[in-house]
N, C-alpha and C positions, 0 to 999 in steps of 0.2 A: 515318333516324327509327327504322327496325327494328334497328338496331345499338344505338341508344341503350337501347330495352327490354331488349336480351338482357344488356348490362351492368348495368343496374337490378337484374335478377333474380338474376344471378351474385352481386353485392354482398349482396344480401339472402338467399340460399341458403347461401353460406359465411358461416361467423361470422368476425366482426372480428379472432379470434384470427390468422388466417392473413396479415393484414396488420400485426402488431404488431413491434417492433424488440426485439430480442434481445441479451442482453450474454452473452458467453462466460464461463463460470466454469469452467477446467480442472482445479481442484483440489477433488473430492470432498468432502473434510471444510468447506471454505469453502462449498460448495453447501449441505451438510448442515445447518450453522449457519444459514444463510439460510431455509432448509425449517424449521428449528424454531422461527424467531422469525416465521414466517408470511409471509416475503416472496416464496416459491417454492412449488412443490406437487410436483414431480418431480424425481428426481437425474438429469439427463440432459445437464449439462454445460452448460445454458443457463437464464437468469432474465430473464423480461419487463422491459425496462428500465424501462417506466412504473412497476412496483413499487418500483425502488429509487432511482429518480432524485430522491425528495422525502426520502429518508431523512435524518434530521439525527444521530443517535447509531447507532453499531454497536460492540456488544459481542461479541467473538468471542476471548474469552481461553482460554488452554489447551485448544484445539482439535484439537490435531495437524495445523494448517494449515501446508501446503509453501509456498502461493502466495495471495496476496491479487489475482492478476489478475483484472481486472474492476472493482476498485474505482474505476477511471477514471470510471466511469459513475454513481457516487454523488455526483453534481455538488452536490447541497444538504447533504453530509456536514459538519457542524461538531464531532464528537466521534468519535474513534476509540480504542477499546481493543484492541489485539491482542498482548498479551504473553504471553509463555509458550507459544509454537508453536515451528515450525521455520523460520520465515521467513529467505531468504537476500537478498531485495531487496525493496523497497518503493517504488512508484512514486505519489507523489501529486501530481504536477505538474498534474494536471487538478482537483483538490481545493481550491479558493481560497476556500471558505469554513471551512475549518478553524479550530477555535477551540483544541482539546486535542488531542493524541495522547501514548500511551504504547504503545511498540513495545519495552519492554524485555526481557529473558530470551528473545531468540531468536537465530539464526545469521546475522544480518544482516551483509551485505557491502556493501551499497550502500541509500541512500536518497536520492531525488529528491524535494526540497520547493520546486523552482522553479516555483511556482505563482504566483508575482506578489502574494502576500499574506503574506509571513512576519511582518510587523508584527502581523498579526491573529490569529496562531497565540499564543495567551496562554501555553498550557501544553505543553511538548513534553518527552518523557523518552524516551532511548533506552539506558539503563543495560544493563550485562551483555550486550554482543554484541562478543563477542572479536575479530571480524575486520573490525568497523566501524570504518574508519581515516578515512573521509572522508564527509560529507553533503552533496550538491548542493543549496543554496540560492539565492535571490535577493539576500538582505542578510545578509553574512557577520558584519558587526560587531553588528547586532541579534541574531543568533543566539549568537553567542559570549557574549553578555551574558545572554541570557533561557533559554537551553535547557539541559536537565541531560543531559550525555553523559559517557562515559568520557573517562579524561584523555588517553588515544591518539588521540580521535575529533577532526577538525577539520572545518572549513567551508570549502567553495570554491564557486564559479560553474562549474566544470567538473570535478569528480573523475574519476578512471579507477581504480577500485576493484581492477581485476585486477593492476595493475603494481606499485600500494602494498602490496597483500597478498605480493606475489612479495618485496619488498624485507625485510621483517620475517621472513619465513619460513626465509633462507638464513644466519642468524647462527650461531657456532660458538665455543666457547670456545677461545683461543689458549693463554694462561697465567695463572697464578694468582700473584700476587705479594704478600708482607705488607707492612707499614710501613718494614720492615728491607732492603727490596729483595729 
């Protein structure tokens, strides 16, 4: 009985913040954008998960962001606008409520959209990502018909971006021939 009182006192003395769940946000520019929007208070690499897991719209355009790591805990996210950054990968596999995504004008090499709800993603644009050769999706036919991507970008259930990228970078001109031979 005495031990229960000690636990009760400890719970009352220490703020509940010590028991909160945190999401790791390694990119300082991404975290600063979250601070600017009022979702975080300190630039420390972490954000309280309860402050982001109900966000439905996120506008982080042109913020010099290299990574959106941590986006997986934005579980209610419906609209993501992250164009004109320095992103090289984008994992949206845990964001099954997405309705619209614009991630154009980055340096994306991989996107994972295998979230079980590609047909719920009404608008998707990833134009002007020169190294984005393949996007991981659940429903290839749906994405080919509805998503706006560069002509060299394809869809698959299992992309391997590093090997695809290497294929295209080893081309060289052998010979130039006109119509007369």
